[in-house]
GUGUPA-688036 format. One line per field, with one value per residue (C-alpha): residue in one letter; x, y, z; residue number from 1. Coordinates in steps of 0.02 Angstrom, whole numbers. Layout:
// residues N
aa = c(A,...) $
xx = c(X,...) $
yy = c(Y,...) $
zz = c(Z,...) $
i = c(NUM,...) $
This chain:
// residues 150
aa = c(M,E,T,K,T,K,E,K,V,E,N,V,D,L,M,L,K,S,V,W,L,A,V,S,K,M,Y,S,E,Q,A,S,M,H,N,S,T,A,V,Q,A,L,T,L,L,K,I,D,P,K,E,G,T,R,S,T,N,L,G,P,K,M,A,I,E,P,T,S,L,T,R,I,I,K,L,L,E,D,N,G,Y,I,Y,K,E,K,T,T,S,D,K,R,E,V,I,I,K,L,T,D,K,G,L,K,S,R,N,L,S,K,E,V,V,V,G,F,N,K,K,V,V,E,K,I,D,P,E,K,F,A,V,F,K,E,V,M,G,D,I,L,K,I,A,N,D,M,N,N,K,K) $
xx = c(0,66,84,35,147,78,227,168,259,314,260,430,371,224,338,458,316,231,391,432,255,269,440,379,225,337,448,295,222,388,402,222,259,381,267,363,349,460,509,561,663,744,787,872,970,1034,1104,1286,1282,1450,1468,1287,1234,1214,1030,1067,1140,994,865,971,1018,833,767,629,575,645,470,434,606,576,416,503,651,533,435,594,660,495,494,673,759,872,939,1009,1182,1245,1412,1557,1604,1431,1298,1160,1210,1139,1201,1070,1131,1053,1004,1024,842,874,1027,929,790,917,999,828,790,960,923,760,845,994,877,774,928,1001,840,838,1019,987,832,890,1023,1185,1188,1007,1046,1197,1087,955,1083,1147,971,923,1080,1032,854,923,1038,896,784,925,965,783,775,929,854,728) $
yy = c(0,170,299,476,615,785,864,980,973,1148,1215,1280,1303,1409,1520,1544,1581,1704,1801,1803,1860,2007,2056,2036,2143,2279,2276,2278,2428,2521,2481,2534,2706,2724,2648,2485,2309,2213,2092,2235,2311,2143,2123,2293,2246,2087,2183,2234,2426,2440,2287,2233,2052,1912,1874,1689,1727,1832,1691,1584,1739,1774,1595,1628,1541,1603,1646,1757,1837,1872,1967,2067,2111,2167,2276,2354,2384,2459,2576,2635,2553,2436,2402,2247,2234,2086,2015,2026,1842,1765,1867,1758,1807,1967,2076,2174,2348,2486,2654,2810,2791,2608,2652,2782,2657,2522,2640,2678,2492,2463,2598,2509,2339,2407,2508,2354,2248,2387,2401,2212,2212,2362,2287,2107,2061,2008,1839,1803,1858,1742,1597,1647,1641,1473,1401,1469,1388,1223,1233,1271,1121,1006,1067,1050,874,824,900,803,636,636) $
zz = c(0,-50,86,43,99,140,52,-87,-253,-301,-469,-522,-701,-643,-538,-684,-804,-686,-658,-844,-888,-766,-835,-1013,-977,-904,-1059,-1174,-1085,-1094,-1281,-1317,-1246,-1391,-1525,-1524,-1457,-1336,-1476,-1590,-1448,-1412,-1596,-1599,-1442,-1526,-1675,-1654,-1662,-1752,-1864,-1884,-1864,-1990,-2013,-1987,-1814,-1757,-1736,-1620,-1517,-1489,-1481,-1607,-1766,-1934,-2001,-1850,-1866,-2051,-2007,-1870,-1983,-2122,-2002,-1931,-2107,-2167,-2017,-2047,-1897,-1995,-2169,-2250,-2326,-2427,-2373,-2494,-2474,-2501,-2591,-2516,-2340,-2267,-2125,-2030,-1984,-1881,-1954,-1846,-1796,-1752,-1650,-1549,-1518,-1471,-1346,-1270,-1256,-1176,-1046,-999,-983,-887,-775,-732,-697,-590,-489,-459,-401,-287,-204,-181,-55,-144,-57,-107,-284,-293,-236,-365,-506,-447,-436,-607,-678,-597,-665,-839,-829,-773,-915,-1043,-979,-996,-1171,-1225,-1169,-1312) $
i = c(1,2,3,4,5,6,7,8,9,10,11,12,13,14,15,16,17,18,19,20,21,22,23,24,25,26,27,28,29,30,31,32,33,34,35,36,37,38,39,40,41,42,43,44,45,46,47,48,49,50,51,52,53,54,55,56,57,58,59,60,61,62,63,64,65,66,67,68,69,70,71,72,73,74,75,76,77,78,79,80,81,82,83,84,85,86,87,88,89,90,91,92,93,94,95,96,97,98,99,100,101,102,103,104,105,106,107,108,109,110,111,112,113,114,115,116,117,118,119,120,121,122,123,124,125,126,127,128,129,130,131,132,133,134,135,136,137,138,139,140,141,142,143,144,145,146,147,148,149,150) $
């Protein structure tokens, strides 16, 4: 006969999702005040401001599907934030570069992200924050291990 324990199983995934949804909402609200979206802002942040970024490297940096990325890139290009430049070595390869407007918007997005991170670090005790980072690393490893067992 199986004995039932009164120990509750924690919903780690629900905690992670709830926190991420709150952070995501905050970023979305900040972006909407500047007629943008959080995904557009994230895309601009992932583009190297000096050298540009190969379009093939952008998707993996953002963990989004190529079709979604194509739509975002087109929207950013149509709105004057970025432009595409073919590489000299392979004409099929494209480098995404920021326009002046894109650079200004990227810098604004960076201020929001840096400001949020700074606020978190200021309000959370350094020892607790170190434990948080360690635990998040452990959770990531567990999830990656489970993903690799397919």
